[in-house]
Each structure stands twice: as structure tokens, then as C-alpha cells.
N, CA, C and O atoms as CSV, one atom per row, in Angstrom:
chain,resi,resn,atom,element,x,y,z
A,1,UNK,N,N,85.053,103.944,51.252
A,1,UNK,CA,C,84.461,103.508,52.324
A,1,UNK,C,C,83.455,103.610,52.418
A,1,UNK,O,O,82.780,103.900,51.430
A,2,UNK,N,N,82.680,103.348,54.109
A,2,UNK,CA,C,81.334,103.789,53.990
A,2,UNK,C,C,81.292,104.700,55.093
A,2,UNK,O,O,81.793,104.333,56.156
A,3,UNK,N,N,80.631,106.131,54.976
A,3,UNK,CA,C,80.308,106.855,56.363
A,3,UNK,C,C,79.048,106.194,57.033
A,3,UNK,O,O,78.162,105.443,56.625
A,4,UNK,N,N,79.392,106.888,58.428
A,4,UNK,CA,C,78.615,106.577,59.320
A,4,UNK,C,C,78.490,107.943,60.906
A,4,UNK,O,O,79.497,108.429,61.421
A,5,UNK,N,N,77.538,108.160,61.203
A,5,UNK,CA,C,76.942,109.224,61.933
A,5,UNK,C,C,76.555,109.398,62.581
A,5,UNK,O,O,75.358,109.268,62.321
A,6,UNK,N,N,76.753,109.837,64.040
A,6,UNK,CA,C,76.427,108.982,65.240
A,6,UNK,C,C,76.438,110.323,65.669
A,6,UNK,O,O,77.298,111.164,65.407
A,7,UNK,N,N,74.953,110.526,66.661
A,7,UNK,CA,C,74.266,111.854,66.897
A,7,UNK,C,C,74.538,111.447,68.691
A,7,UNK,O,O,74.410,110.369,69.272
A,8,UNK,N,N,74.920,112.693,69.165
A,8,UNK,CA,C,75.490,112.565,70.478
A,8,UNK,C,C,74.031,113.114,71.254
A,8,UNK,O,O,73.509,114.019,70.602
A,9,UNK,N,N,73.443,112.827,72.232
A,9,UNK,CA,C,72.586,113.798,73.072
A,9,UNK,C,C,72.779,114.228,74.198
A,9,UNK,O,O,73.384,113.373,74.844
A,10,UNK,N,N,72.561,115.196,74.830
A,10,UNK,CA,C,72.695,116.247,76.107
A,10,UNK,C,C,73.188,115.193,77.165
A,10,UNK,O,O,73.201,114.066,76.671
A,11,UNK,N,N,73.577,115.227,78.409
A,11,UNK,CA,C,74.125,114.961,79.539
A,11,UNK,C,C,73.096,114.790,80.004
A,11,UNK,O,O,72.296,115.726,80.005
A,12,UNK,N,N,72.683,113.310,80.668
A,12,UNK,CA,C,71.112,113.102,81.320
A,12,UNK,C,C,70.221,113.233,80.564
A,12,UNK,O,O,69.142,113.712,80.911
A,13,UNK,N,N,70.487,112.824,79.342
A,13,UNK,CA,C,68.761,113.012,78.404
A,13,UNK,C,C,68.035,112.298,78.789
A,13,UNK,O,O,68.414,111.129,78.710
A,14,UNK,N,N,66.808,112.498,79.328
A,14,UNK,CA,C,65.850,111.938,79.580
A,14,UNK,C,C,65.083,111.404,80.842
A,14,UNK,O,O,64.133,110.650,81.053
A,15,UNK,N,N,66.323,112.475,81.885
A,15,UNK,CA,C,66.118,112.904,83.266
A,15,UNK,C,C,65.649,113.921,83.602
A,15,UNK,O,O,65.278,114.742,82.763
A,16,UNK,N,N,65.532,114.152,85.028
A,16,UNK,CA,C,65.254,115.698,85.211
A,16,UNK,C,C,66.466,116.728,85.458
A,16,UNK,O,O,66.468,117.903,85.825
A,17,UNK,N,N,67.552,115.786,85.096
A,17,UNK,CA,C,68.749,116.459,84.812
A,17,UNK,C,C,69.114,117.180,83.674
A,17,UNK,O,O,69.615,118.303,83.712
A,18,UNK,N,N,68.941,116.737,82.967
A,18,UNK,CA,C,69.266,117.181,81.488
A,18,UNK,C,C,69.503,117.754,81.281
A,18,UNK,O,O,68.691,118.669,81.416
A,19,UNK,N,N,71.221,118.266,80.504
A,19,UNK,CA,C,71.192,119.794,79.953
A,19,UNK,C,C,71.475,119.638,78.784
A,19,UNK,O,O,71.122,118.627,78.176
A,20,UNK,N,N,72.170,120.607,78.228
A,20,UNK,CA,C,72.598,120.931,76.898
A,20,UNK,C,C,74.212,120.617,76.299
A,20,UNK,O,O,74.541,120.925,75.153
A,21,UNK,N,N,75.181,119.923,77.328
A,21,UNK,CA,C,75.976,119.552,77.491
A,21,UNK,C,C,76.127,118.501,76.323
A,21,UNK,O,O,75.203,117.690,76.393
A,22,UNK,N,N,76.839,118.287,75.449
A,22,UNK,CA,C,76.975,116.892,75.025
A,22,UNK,C,C,78.656,116.538,74.428
A,22,UNK,O,O,78.979,116.380,73.251
A,23,UNK,N,N,79.470,116.484,75.532
A,23,UNK,CA,C,81.128,116.208,74.837
A,23,UNK,C,C,80.829,114.725,74.518
A,23,UNK,O,O,80.713,114.285,73.374
A,24,UNK,N,N,80.707,113.948,75.741
A,24,UNK,CA,C,81.271,112.823,76.013
A,24,UNK,C,C,80.456,111.567,75.151
A,24,UNK,O,O,79.321,111.318,75.556
A,25,UNK,N,N,81.089,110.589,73.728
A,25,UNK,CA,C,80.725,109.525,73.708
A,25,UNK,C,C,81.248,108.434,73.967
A,25,UNK,O,O,82.392,108.568,74.401
A,26,UNK,N,N,80.908,107.426,73.889
A,26,UNK,CA,C,81.925,106.282,73.864
A,26,UNK,C,C,81.282,104.925,73.156
A,26,UNK,O,O,80.772,104.348,74.117
A,27,UNK,N,N,81.070,104.214,72.124
A,27,UNK,CA,C,79.931,103.489,71.340
A,27,UNK,C,C,81.512,102.066,71.233
A,27,UNK,O,O,82.703,102.059,71.545
A,28,UNK,N,N,80.375,100.935,70.515
A,28,UNK,CA,C,81.415,99.974,69.610
A,28,UNK,C,C,81.116,99.250,68.529
A,28,UNK,O,O,80.001,98.739,68.636
A,29,UNK,N,N,81.690,98.992,67.487
A,29,UNK,CA,C,81.062,98.883,65.785
A,29,UNK,C,C,81.718,97.342,66.348
A,29,UNK,O,O,82.580,97.123,67.199
A,30,UNK,N,N,80.880,96.360,65.447
A,30,UNK,CA,C,81.353,95.306,65.585
A,30,UNK,C,C,81.122,95.100,63.695
A,30,UNK,O,O,80.620,96.066,63.119
A,31,UNK,N,N,81.425,94.103,63.014
A,31,UNK,CA,C,81.205,93.510,62.078
A,31,UNK,C,C,82.368,93.566,60.930
A,31,UNK,O,O,82.347,92.925,59.879
A,32,UNK,N,N,83.285,94.380,61.315
A,32,UNK,CA,C,83.450,95.394,59.947
A,32,UNK,C,C,84.503,94.187,59.656
A,32,UNK,O,O,85.072,93.488,60.494
A,33,UNK,N,N,84.646,94.114,57.655
A,33,UNK,CA,C,85.949,92.903,56.896
A,33,UNK,C,C,87.151,93.534,57.876
A,33,UNK,O,O,87.094,94.309,58.830
A,34,UNK,N,N,88.210,92.889,57.246
A,34,UNK,CA,C,89.227,93.042,57.945
A,34,UNK,C,C,89.600,93.655,55.914
A,34,UNK,O,O,89.246,93.167,54.840
A,35,UNK,N,N,90.621,95.143,56.349
A,35,UNK,CA,C,90.617,95.606,55.405
A,35,UNK,C,C,89.450,97.233,54.948
A,35,UNK,O,O,89.620,98.295,54.348
A,36,UNK,N,N,88.404,96.596,55.615
A,36,UNK,CA,C,87.517,97.480,55.247
A,36,UNK,C,C,87.657,99.089,56.382
A,36,UNK,O,O,87.849,99.143,57.597
A,37,UNK,N,N,87.488,100.092,55.490
A,37,UNK,CA,C,87.740,101.651,55.948
A,37,UNK,C,C,85.983,102.518,56.252
A,37,UNK,O,O,85.077,102.454,55.421
A,38,UNK,N,N,85.900,103.049,57.213
A,38,UNK,CA,C,84.575,103.180,57.047
A,38,UNK,C,C,85.017,104.922,58.082
A,38,UNK,O,O,86.029,105.203,58.724
A,39,UNK,N,N,83.740,105.739,57.816
A,39,UNK,CA,C,84.611,107.076,58.050
A,39,UNK,C,C,83.388,107.119,58.971
A,39,UNK,O,O,82.257,106.717,58.697
A,40,UNK,N,N,83.860,107.741,60.240
A,40,UNK,CA,C,82.760,107.616,61.808
A,40,UNK,C,C,82.839,109.455,61.388
A,40,UNK,O,O,83.515,110.042,60.544
A,41,UNK,N,N,82.010,109.873,62.218
A,41,UNK,CA,C,80.860,111.427,61.878
A,41,UNK,C,C,80.411,111.487,63.813
A,41,UNK,O,O,79.564,110.749,64.318
A,42,UNK,N,N,81.208,112.514,64.566
A,42,UNK,CA,C,80.395,112.530,65.445
A,42,UNK,C,C,79.283,113.179,65.636
A,42,UNK,O,O,80.235,113.777,66.137
A,43,UNK,N,N,78.410,113.628,65.752
A,43,UNK,CA,C,77.356,115.317,65.776
A,43,UNK,C,C,77.251,115.310,66.643
A,43,UNK,O,O,77.689,114.560,67.515
A,44,UNK,N,N,76.240,116.689,66.681
A,44,UNK,CA,C,75.876,117.405,67.463
A,44,UNK,C,C,76.574,117.262,68.762
A,44,UNK,O,O,75.981,116.688,69.675
A,45,UNK,N,N,77.609,117.660,68.917
A,45,UNK,CA,C,78.573,117.971,70.395
A,45,UNK,C,C,78.450,118.934,70.161
A,45,UNK,O,O,77.891,119.423,69.180
A,46,UNK,N,N,79.272,119.733,71.576
A,46,UNK,CA,C,79.665,121.011,71.727
A,46,UNK,C,C,80.812,121.537,71.145
A,46,UNK,O,O,81.579,120.598,70.932
A,47,UNK,N,N,81.166,122.316,70.880
A,47,UNK,CA,C,82.106,123.044,70.174
A,47,UNK,C,C,83.388,122.682,71.088
A,47,UNK,O,O,83.236,122.420,72.281
A,48,UNK,N,N,84.596,122.681,70.502
A,48,UNK,CA,C,85.340,122.207,70.780
A,48,UNK,C,C,86.896,122.543,70.207
A,48,UNK,O,O,87.971,122.162,70.670
A,49,UNK,N,N,86.624,123.391,69.037
A,49,UNK,CA,C,87.646,123.528,68.309
A,49,UNK,C,C,88.556,123.831,68.857
A,49,UNK,O,O,89.571,123.855,68.161
A,50,UNK,N,N,88.694,124.158,70.111
A,50,UNK,CA,C,90.444,124.767,70.743
A,50,UNK,C,C,90.977,123.573,71.907
A,50,UNK,O,O,91.879,123.745,72.726
A,51,UNK,N,N,90.096,122.247,71.716
A,51,UNK,CA,C,90.486,121.169,72.561
A,51,UNK,C,C,91.247,120.539,71.104
A,51,UNK,O,O,92.449,120.286,71.019
A,52,UNK,N,N,90.187,120.354,69.959
A,52,UNK,CA,C,90.718,119.282,68.707
A,52,UNK,C,C,91.667,119.736,68.288
A,52,UNK,O,O,92.681,119.049,68.173
A,53,UNK,N,N,91.617,121.458,67.812
A,53,UNK,CA,C,92.992,122.061,67.343
A,53,UNK,C,C,94.165,121.768,67.938
A,53,UNK,O,O,95.022,121.138,67.318
A,54,UNK,N,N,94.325,122.112,68.994
A,54,UNK,CA,C,95.472,120.880,69.965
A,54,UNK,C,C,96.273,119.652,69.835
A,54,UNK,O,O,97.336,119.237,70.297
A,55,UNK,N,N,95.169,119.137,68.861
A,55,UNK,CA,C,95.482,117.479,68.619
A,55,UNK,C,C,94.599,116.964,69.371
A,55,UNK,O,O,95.124,115.874,69.597
A,56,UNK,N,N,93.380,116.961,70.067
A,56,UNK,CA,C,93.267,116.070,70.831
A,56,UNK,C,C,92.234,114.912,69.608
A,56,UNK,O,O,91.723,115.181,68.522
A,57,UNK,N,N,92.264,113.761,70.319
A,57,UNK,CA,C,92.131,112.729,69.901
A,57,UNK,C,C,91.407,111.619,70.307
A,57,UNK,O,O,91.884,110.969,71.236
A,58,UNK,N,N,90.201,111.205,69.741
A,58,UNK,CA,C,89.176,109.936,70.816
A,58,UNK,C,C,90.345,108.982,70.713
A,58,UNK,O,O,91.316,109.012,69.957
A,59,UNK,N,N,89.832,107.675,72.167
A,59,UNK,CA,C,90.388,106.730,71.910
A,59,UNK,C,C,90.072,105.417,71.275
A,59,UNK,O,O,88.981,105.399,70.704
A,60,UNK,N,N,90.800,104.262,71.237
A,60,UNK,CA,C,90.023,103.471,70.354
A,60,UNK,C,C,90.901,102.411,71.227
A,60,UNK,O,O,92.068,102.510,71.606
A,61,UNK,N,N,89.675,101.058,71.477
A,61,UNK,CA,C,90.240,99.882,72.444
A,61,UNK,C,C,89.502,98.675,70.891
A,61,UNK,O,O,88.401,98.685,70.341
A,62,UNK,N,N,90.573,97.917,70.695
A,62,UNK,CA,C,90.112,96.377,69.946
A,62,UNK,C,C,90.175,95.295,71.082
A,62,UNK,O,O,91.087,95.002,71.855
A,63,UNK,N,N,88.808,94.759,70.917
A,63,UNK,CA,C,88.620,93.312,71.610
A,63,UNK,C,C,88.816,93.981,72.905
A,63,UNK,O,O,88.330,95.013,73.366
A,64,UNK,N,N,89.742,93.038,73.420
A,64,UNK,CA,C,90.227,93.199,75.198
A,64,UNK,C,C,91.417,93.502,75.494
A,64,UNK,O,O,92.129,93.112,76.420
A,65,UNK,N,N,91.711,94.627,74.195
A,65,UNK,CA,C,93.234,95.376,74.200
A,65,UNK,C,C,92.794,96.700,75.131
A,65,UNK,O,O,91.693,97.153,75.442
A,66,UNK,N,N,94.093,97.087,75.414
A,66,UNK,CA,C,94.254,98.696,76.173
A,66,UNK,C,C,93.496,100.081,75.033
A,66,UNK,O,O,93.473,100.013,73.804
A,67,UNK,N,N,93.159,100.790,75.548
A,67,UNK,CA,C,92.710,102.090,74.925
A,67,UNK,C,C,94.041,102.844,74.577
A,67,UNK,O,O,95.036,102.902,75.300
A,68,UNK,N,N,93.927,103.248,73.693
A,68,UNK,CA,C,95.059,104.213,72.631
A,68,UNK,C,C,94.428,105.492,72.199
A,68,UNK,O,O,93.198,105.545,72.184
A,69,UNK,N,N,95.362,106.862,71.733
A,69,UNK,CA,C,94.733,107.052,71.028
A,69,UNK,C,C,94.536,107.129,69.381
A,69,UNK,O,O,95.439,106.616,68.720
A,70,UNK,N,N,93.585,107.643,68.773
A,70,UNK,CA,C,93.284,106.669,67.386
A,70,UNK,C,C,94.643,107.674,66.331
A,70,UNK,O,O,95.090,108.805,66.523
A,71,UNK,N,N,94.818,107.106,65.724
A,71,UNK,CA,C,96.701,107.908,65.060
A,71,UNK,C,C,96.046,108.995,64.269
A,71,UNK,O,O,95.892,110.045,64.892
A,72,UNK,N,N,95.725,108.977,63.320
A,72,UNK,CA,C,95.093,109.749,62.959
A,72,UNK,C,C,93.830,111.059,63.150
A,72,UNK,O,O,92.646,111.107,63.485
A,73,UNK,N,N,94.933,112.055,62.700
A,73,UNK,CA,C,93.833,113.478,63.775
A,73,UNK,C,C,93.084,113.938,62.779
A,73,UNK,O,O,93.348,114.537,61.736
A,74,UNK,N,N,91.848,113.458,63.406
A,74,UNK,CA,C,90.247,113.912,63.328
A,74,UNK,C,C,90.380,115.287,62.913
A,74,UNK,O,O,91.221,116.135,63.212
A,75,UNK,N,N,88.728,115.352,61.682
A,75,UNK,CA,C,88.747,116.762,61.413
A,75,UNK,C,C,87.310,116.855,61.945
A,75,UNK,O,O,86.397,116.055,62.153
A,76,UNK,N,N,87.504,118.180,62.076
A,76,UNK,CA,C,85.907,119.243,62.525
A,76,UNK,C,C,85.510,119.801,61.549
A,76,UNK,O,O,86.250,119.982,60.582
A,77,UNK,N,N,84.144,120.237,61.580
A,77,UNK,CA,C,83.427,120.769,61.284
A,77,UNK,C,C,82.509,121.645,62.357
A,77,UNK,O,O,81.580,121.052,62.904
A,78,UNK,N,N,82.696,122.742,62.601
A,78,UNK,CA,C,81.832,123.757,63.211
A,78,UNK,C,C,80.930,124.445,62.565
A,78,UNK,O,O,81.380,124.836,61.489
A,79,UNK,N,N,79.655,124.817,62.792
A,79,UNK,CA,C,78.319,125.517,62.454
A,79,UNK,C,C,77.928,125.918,63.509
A,79,UNK,O,O,78.396,125.758,64.637
A,80,UNK,N,N,76.796,126.609,63.062
A,80,UNK,CA,C,76.205,127.750,64.398
A,80,UNK,C,C,75.405,126.673,64.901
A,80,UNK,O,O,75.158,126.755,66.104
A,81,UNK,N,N,74.700,125.189,63.986
A,81,UNK,CA,C,73.782,124.341,64.977
A,81,UNK,C,C,74.547,123.006,65.026
A,81,UNK,O,O,73.897,121.990,65.274
A,82,UNK,N,N,76.000,122.913,64.789
A,82,UNK,CA,C,76.505,121.987,64.867
A,82,UNK,C,C,77.604,121.480,65.007
A,82,UNK,O,O,78.059,121.481,63.863
A,83,UNK,N,N,78.740,120.805,66.019
A,83,UNK,CA,C,80.036,120.358,65.923
A,83,UNK,C,C,80.275,119.417,65.227
A,83,UNK,O,O,79.139,119.040,64.939
A,84,UNK,N,N,81.231,118.487,64.543
A,84,UNK,CA,C,80.737,117.514,63.772
A,84,UNK,C,C,82.328,117.137,63.815
A,84,UNK,O,O,83.124,118.053,63.608
A,85,UNK,N,N,82.884,115.649,64.110
A,85,UNK,CA,C,84.181,115.204,64.678
A,85,UNK,C,C,84.316,114.334,63.664
A,85,UNK,O,O,83.134,114.001,63.574
A,86,UNK,N,N,84.754,113.845,63.006
A,86,UNK,CA,C,85.198,112.882,61.852
A,86,UNK,C,C,86.623,112.480,61.998
A,86,UNK,O,O,87.572,113.193,62.322
A,87,UNK,N,N,86.605,110.891,61.626
A,87,UNK,CA,C,87.924,110.387,61.671
A,87,UNK,C,C,87.925,108.693,60.355
A,87,UNK,O,O,86.826,108.143,60.428
A,88,UNK,N,N,88.420,108.320,59.840
A,88,UNK,CA,C,88.436,106.883,59.083
A,88,UNK,C,C,88.840,105.948,60.355
A,88,UNK,O,O,89.334,106.403,61.386
A,89,UNK,N,N,88.555,104.584,60.126
A,89,UNK,CA,C,88.607,103.446,60.625
A,89,UNK,C,C,89.447,102.428,59.870
A,89,UNK,O,O,88.521,101.777,59.385
A,90,UNK,N,N,90.263,101.988,59.544
A,90,UNK,CA,C,90.538,100.700,59.189
A,90,UNK,C,C,90.213,99.612,59.561
A,90,UNK,O,O,91.094,99.555,60.419
A,91,UNK,N,N,89.521,98.341,59.706
A,91,UNK,CA,C,89.253,96.951,60.475
A,91,UNK,C,C,90.464,96.448,60.052
A,91,UNK,O,O,90.770,96.561,58.865
A,92,UNK,N,N,91.483,95.703,61.142
A,92,UNK,CA,C,92.246,94.876,60.951
A,92,UNK,C,C,92.134,94.007,62.043
A,92,UNK,O,O,93.170,93.729,62.647
A,93,UNK,N,N,90.881,93.441,62.475
A,93,UNK,CA,C,90.473,91.747,62.147
A,93,UNK,C,C,89.344,92.587,63.094
A,93,UNK,O,O,89.147,93.748,63.451
A,94,UNK,N,N,88.682,91.142,63.282
A,94,UNK,CA,C,86.900,90.542,63.662
A,94,UNK,C,C,86.546,90.895,65.165
A,94,UNK,O,O,85.439,90.772,65.689
A,95,UNK,N,N,87.821,91.403,65.807
A,95,UNK,CA,C,87.479,91.945,67.552
A,95,UNK,C,C,86.449,92.717,67.457
A,95,UNK,O,O,86.002,92.868,66.321
A,96,UNK,N,N,85.881,93.313,68.407
A,96,UNK,CA,C,84.606,94.703,68.603
A,96,UNK,C,C,85.678,96.003,69.001
A,96,UNK,O,O,86.328,96.392,69.972
A,97,UNK,N,N,85.476,96.297,67.938
A,97,UNK,CA,C,86.079,98.300,68.298
A,97,UNK,C,C,85.502,98.716,69.333
A,97,UNK,O,O,84.306,98.449,69.448
A,98,UNK,N,N,86.085,99.384,70.241
A,98,UNK,CA,C,84.931,100.843,70.662
A,98,UNK,C,C,85.985,101.978,70.485
A,98,UNK,O,O,87.131,101.815,70.066
A,99,UNK,N,N,85.370,103.246,70.902
A,99,UNK,CA,C,85.446,104.466,70.741
A,99,UNK,C,C,84.976,105.446,71.558
A,99,UNK,O,O,83.862,105.965,71.498
A,100,UNK,N,N,85.826,105.679,72.298
A,100,UNK,CA,C,85.341,107.464,73.350
A,100,UNK,C,C,86.128,108.607,73.171
A,100,UNK,O,O,87.232,108.685,72.633
A,101,UNK,N,N,85.543,109.357,73.604
A,101,UNK,CA,C,85.738,110.895,73.366
A,101,UNK,C,C,87.530,110.599,74.521
A,101,UNK,O,O,88.638,111.031,74.203
A,102,UNK,N,N,87.325,110.087,75.306
A,102,UNK,CA,C,88.804,110.158,76.185
A,102,UNK,C,C,88.509,108.543,76.808
A,102,UNK,O,O,87.557,107.778,76.653
A,103,UNK,N,N,89.877,108.418,77.624
A,103,UNK,CA,C,89.455,107.205,78.101
A,103,UNK,C,C,88.718,106.305,79.531
A,103,UNK,O,O,89.126,106.472,80.680
A,104,UNK,N,N,88.222,105.891,79.368
A,104,UNK,CA,C,86.598,105.555,79.956
A,104,UNK,C,C,87.473,105.115,81.635
A,104,UNK,O,O,88.504,104.511,81.934
A,105,UNK,N,N,86.711,105.598,82.160
A,105,UNK,CA,C,87.360,105.324,83.672
A,105,UNK,C,C,85.988,104.696,84.476
A,105,UNK,O,O,85.076,105.505,84.309
A,106,UNK,N,N,85.536,103.547,85.280
A,106,UNK,CA,C,84.291,103.142,85.391
A,106,UNK,C,C,84.104,103.353,86.518
A,106,UNK,O,O,84.840,104.112,87.149
A,107,UNK,N,N,83.199,102.812,86.989
A,107,UNK,CA,C,82.465,102.957,88.446
A,107,UNK,C,C,83.343,101.612,89.321
A,107,UNK,O,O,83.873,101.706,90.428
A,108,UNK,N,N,83.298,100.646,88.614
A,108,UNK,CA,C,84.305,99.312,89.508
A,108,UNK,C,C,85.976,99.874,89.472
A,108,UNK,O,O,86.710,99.779,90.456
A,109,UNK,N,N,86.387,100.434,88.225
A,109,UNK,CA,C,87.685,100.767,88.360
A,109,UNK,C,C,87.638,101.543,89.901
A,109,UNK,O,O,88.050,101.210,91.012
A,110,UNK,N,N,86.958,102.687,89.402
A,110,UNK,CA,C,86.900,103.793,91.095
A,110,UNK,C,C,87.094,102.622,92.136
A,110,UNK,O,O,88.149,102.282,92.671
A,111,UNK,N,N,85.776,102.058,92.311
A,111,UNK,CA,C,85.915,101.598,93.757
A,111,UNK,C,C,87.380,100.867,94.078
A,111,UNK,O,O,87.796,100.990,95.230
A,112,UNK,N,N,88.149,100.146,93.168
A,112,UNK,CA,C,88.751,99.339,93.123
A,112,UNK,C,C,90.215,100.357,93.368
A,112,UNK,O,O,91.143,100.230,94.167
A,113,UNK,N,N,90.026,101.077,92.626
A,113,UNK,CA,C,91.150,102.023,93.648
A,113,UNK,C,C,91.378,102.770,94.395
A,113,UNK,O,O,92.500,103.138,94.744
A,114,UNK,N,N,89.879,103.301,94.956
A,114,UNK,CA,C,89.940,104.172,96.571
A,114,UNK,C,C,90.039,102.399,97.610
A,114,UNK,O,O,90.775,102.594,98.577
A,115,UNK,N,N,89.677,101.384,97.598
A,115,UNK,CA,C,89.962,100.226,98.284
A,115,UNK,C,C,91.099,100.131,98.368
A,115,UNK,O,O,91.504,99.765,99.471
A,116,UNK,N,N,92.040,100.376,97.391
A,116,UNK,CA,C,93.895,100.543,97.468
A,116,UNK,C,C,94.089,101.627,98.347
A,116,UNK,O,O,94.912,101.285,99.197
A,117,UNK,N,N,93.742,102.651,98.501
A,117,UNK,CA,C,94.001,104.186,99.312
A,117,UNK,C,C,94.043,103.951,99.968
A,117,UNK,O,O,95.094,103.927,100.608
A,118,UNK,N,N,92.818,103.529,100.434
A,118,UNK,CA,C,92.281,103.112,102.298
A,118,UNK,C,C,93.552,103.132,102.722
A,118,UNK,O,O,94.527,102.702,102.105
A,119,UNK,N,N,93.531,103.739,104.001
A,119,UNK,CA,C,94.896,103.359,105.054
A,119,UNK,C,C,94.205,102.669,106.259
A,119,UNK,O,O,94.877,102.264,107.207
């Protein structure tokens, strides 16, 4: 398979509110041939060794389907300079595939839920 490295920047990078926190990621992959396996590496994260040590797994969404946890336990490497989370993914269709640290919750979803909860 092929290896792909994704680098995460700090929260609010490029704004006056930038900081060194870098836990979240959310990206999309397109164009993978059915049956092709790629190895995804997310680099420059804050060290989350305990979280991933307790079976934390990123989430995946194929096309317009539902989000679910990846089935393979990710591999982690922690050094003084970097924390890297890696996992394989095999394409089983031609739809775009999205990955995220955990289940995304959009502003639109929040507004919809708040409207439902208003009395």
C-alpha cells in the first residue's frame, strides 16, 4: 500500500488566538481504487497516549453514510518532538471518504438541536 502523512497545525493557526493545542483533525480522501489499501499517518498531534491506549479510534464516513469508528486499532508513536497516529484503510467503493478525530458536530446541527429544545 501507499503511505500518506497529514500534519496537524495548532488550534486557530494563523489567527491572534493561535495556541499549541493540536488534537483535532478532519479530512477527506478521494480517488482511491477499490481494493487499494493506504496507510494514513496523522503527525504533530498533542500526545494522547492514554486516550489511544484505551482504544480510542478515529471515525470514518463513506459518501453520505453515517460516521463510525474505524475497525482497526490505530498504531501510535510518541517521541519528544511528535505524536503520530496511524491506521490502514482499504477503499471498498468510489465515494469520498472522510476521517475525523471523533464524531463531528456542525454549527448547523447545533442550531437545529437548539431550536428543537427551545420551549
